[in-house]
NUFI-570492 format. One record per atom (N, C-alpha, C, CB): z, y, x; residue in one letter. Coordinates in pm, whole numbers, plus 32768, in hexadecimal, padded with zeros to 4 digits. Atoms other than C-alpha are relative to their C-alpha. Glycine has a CB too. Layout:
N
ZYXa/...
//
This chain:
84
80317FE38084m/A4F43221E141m/806E80457FB2m/7FD07F7F7FB9m/7F9F7FB98053r/A5A0330AE053r/7FF47FD07F70r/7FEA80998008r/7FFE8022808Dt/A60932B2DEF4t/807C803F7FC1t/7FFF7F657FECt/7F8C7FCA8047t/A6FB332DDDEFt/80497F8C7FBDt/7FD5806B7F96t/7FAC8069803Bv/A81B324EDD85v/807280457FB6v/80377F9D806Ev/7F907FCA804Er/A915329DDC75r/80787FA48010r/7FD980117F69r/7F86804D7FEBl/AA74322DDCC6l/8071803C7FAEl/80267FFC8096l/7F857FD48041d/ABB93240DC09d/804C805A8062d/80587F857FD2d/7FB97FA17FAAd/AC8B3364DC90d/806B7FBB8055d/8041806C7FACd/7F9680467FB6h/ADAC3280DCF3h/7FC27FA9806Eh/80557FA97F9Fh/804280547F9Dl/ACBF318FDDA6l/7FCB80548074l/7F8E7FB07FC0l/80357FA87F98l/AC1A32ACDE64l/807180348058l/7FB280757FC2l/7F8F7FD17FB0r/AD6C3339DED0r/80357F91805Ar/807180357FA4r/7FD080727FB1s/ADDB31E0DF44s/7FA07FE18073s/80117F837FA7s/8064801C7F99a/AC9531AAE002a/8005806A806Ea/7F747FFA7FC3a/7FF77F947F9Dk/ACB232FEE0ADk/807F7FF18055k/7FFF808B7FBAk/7F8380147FB6a/AE1C32B7E10Da/7FF27F8C8062a/80747FE67F9Ea/801580737FA8h/ADB93165E19Ah/7FA680268075h/7FC17F8A7FB2h/805C7FD47F96a/AC9C3203E25Da/804B80548068a/7F8B80527FC5a/7FB47FAB7FA4a/AD863309E2F2a/80637FAE8052a/804A806E7FB2a/7F9C80537FBCk/AE903204E345k/7FC07FA8806Bk/804A7FA97F9Ak/8042805C7FA3t/AD96311EE3F4t/7F9F8045805Ft/7FB77F957FB4t/805B7FB87FA8g/ACC83230E499g/7F6E7FE57FE3g/801D7FDD808Fg/808A801B8028q/AB8D31D2E3DBq/7FD080717FA6q/7FF47F787FB8q/80377FA48061t/AAA332A2E30Dt/800B7FC07F76t/7F6D80258022t/800080348088l/AAA63281E194l/7F887FA57FEBl/7FFF80747F9Al/80788053800Bt/A94431FAE1ACt/80167F75803Ct/7F8980448047t/7FE680817FBFa/A9B630E7E29Ca/805D7FAA7FABa/803E8016808Da/7FA3804B8055v/AAD53084E1B6v/7FB87FC77F86v/8077805A7FD3v/804A802E8076i/A9F13070E086i/7F9C7F938027i/7FB680757FBDi/806380637FD4a/A8E22FB3E147a/80447F7C8023a/7FB18034807Aa/7FB8807A7FDDd/A9E22EBBE1D0d/802E7FB67F82d/807980218058d/7FD4803F807Dg/AA702E7AE075g/7F8D7FC17FB5g/804580657FA8g/807680368043l/A9172E4ADFE2l/7FCB7F858049l/7F93806A7FF5l/802F80717FAFr/A8B22D65E101r/80587F857FE7r/800080258098r/7FA480718018r/A9E82C8CE0CFr/7FEC7FC47F74r/8093802D8011r/80168030808At/A9A92C75DF59t/7F807FAF7FF8t/7FFA80777F9Et/808080498005l/A8402C0BDF8Dl/80077F7D804Dl/7F9080578039l/7FF1807C7FB3e/A89B2B0BE097e/804F7F987FB1e/8046801C8087e/7FAE805D804Fa/A9A22A71DFB3a/7FB27FC77F8Ba/807E80477FCCa/804F802D8071a/A89F2A54DE9Ea/7F8E7FA38029a/7FC980767FB5a/806D80567FD3e/A7A62995DF77e/80227F6E7FE4e/7FE480158098e/7FE5808E801Ap/A77F2826DF18p/80297FB8807Fp/7F857FBC7FC2p/7FCF804F7F90v/A8322731DFF8v/7FA27F8B8017v/80917FCE7FE7v/805780717FE0a/A75B2631E0ABa/80457F7D7FDAa/7FDA7FFF8097a/7FC88081802Bd/A78924C9E034d/805D7FC48068d/7F907F9F7FE2d/7FAD803D7F99d/A817245EE184d/808580498013d/7FB47FFB8082d/7F837FB77FF7e/A92A2565E164e/805A7FE67F87e/7FE58094800De/7FB280168079l/A99F24F1E00Cl/806E7F978013l/7FA57FD67F8Fl/7FA4806F7FF1y/AA4F23B6E081y/80267FEF8093y/7FC47F7F7FC9y/7FD3801E7F79r/AB1E2367E1B1r/802E7F6F7FFFr/80738061802Er/7FDD808D7FFAv/AB3621F9E20Bv/807C7FEF8055v/7F8A7FAC8039v/7F84801A7FB9v/AC91218BE270v/80007F6D8024v/807E80277FACv/7FFF808B7FD6t/ACA7204FE33Ct/808E7FD48022t/7FA37FEB807At/7F7F80397FE2f/ADCE1F6BE36Ef/7FEA7F8D8061f/804A7FD17F7Ef/800E80737FA7s/AE111E5EE46Cs/7FE27F857FAAs/80807FEA8057s/802B8075804Bs/AD7A1D14E401s/803A7F82803Ds/7F677FF87FFBs/7FCF807F7FCBp/AE0F1BB8E41Dp/7F8F7FA3802Ap/80577FBB7F98p/807380537FDDt/ACAF1B37E45Et/7FFE7FE58096t/7F7C80437FD4t/800580287F74r/AC8F1A78E5A0r/7F7B8029803Er/80147F6A800Dr/807E7FE27FBCp/AB891ADAE6A3p/7F9D7F8E7FEDp/8017801B8096p/80678066800Eg/AA421A23E672g/7FDF7FE07F6Fg/802A7F848046g/801B8017808Dv/AA541A1EE4F4v/7F9980667FD2v/808380097FA9v/806C7FA9802Fd/A9121AA9E463d/801E80297F70d/7F757FB9800Ad/7FD97FD38085l/A97D1B7CE339l/7F89800C7FA2l/80458085800Al/807880008055d/A8151B7DE2BAd/7FDA7F747FD2d/7F8C8040804Bd/801F808B8021s/A8191A02E298s/80727FC37FAFs/7FE67FAE8081s/7F9A80408054n/A8D2195FE177n/80327F7F803Fn/7FC87FE47F74n/7FDA80807FC3a/A8CF1813E22Ea/806180188074a/7F837FB48031a/7FA97FE17F8Fs/A96D18B0E364s/808B802A7FCFs/7FC280708056s/7F807FD48038i/AA7C1955E292i/804B7F897FC5i/7FEB806D7F94i/7FC18075803Cl/AABF1813E1D3l/80377FA4806Cl/7F9B7FB47FA7l/7FCF80537F91d/AADA174FE319d/8080803B803Ad/7F947FF4806Ed/7F897FC07FC7a/ABD3184DE39Ea/80767FF27FA1a/7FE58095801Ea/7F93800B8062m/AC9D1845E25Am/80357F727FFBm/7FCF802B7F76m/7FD3808B8005e/ACA616CBE24Fe/804C7FDC807De/7F8A7FA17FEDe/7FB9801B7F82g/AD0C16BDE3BCg/808A803E7FFFg/7FB080368076g/7F807FBA8007r/AE2117B9E380r/805D7FBA7F9Br/7FEA80947FD9r/7FAF80438064l/AE971705E244l/80337F7B8036l/7FB17FEB7F7Fl/7FD580807FC4g/AE9F15BDE2FFg/80738012805Eg/7F8D7FBE8049g/7F927FE67FA2q/AF7F165AE407q/808180237FB6q/7FDB80738060q/7F887FD9804Al/B06B16E8E300l/80427F897FBCl/7FDE806A7F98l/7FCB80748048v/B091159CE245v/80457FA2805Fv/7F907FB77FB6v/7FC380607FA5s/B0E114D1E379s/808280288039s/7FA67FE4806Cs/
//
């Protein structure tokens, strides 16, 4: 598709120099720059916003972390060992 784009003279000279240096056409340089700009503007998926960092846990095997009673039993057992 053809279109007309107005560019600052300095920007056009820089783009042409980059195209010549990299062996690309001016069209390819402009399209690549536009593509990168549009990709950077795309919204980030929720699962990419946060990275979960895990650390080693002092929890003993067999402790159900979804059960308060299991955690309390493990804590009381551990506290009993530390006091004695």
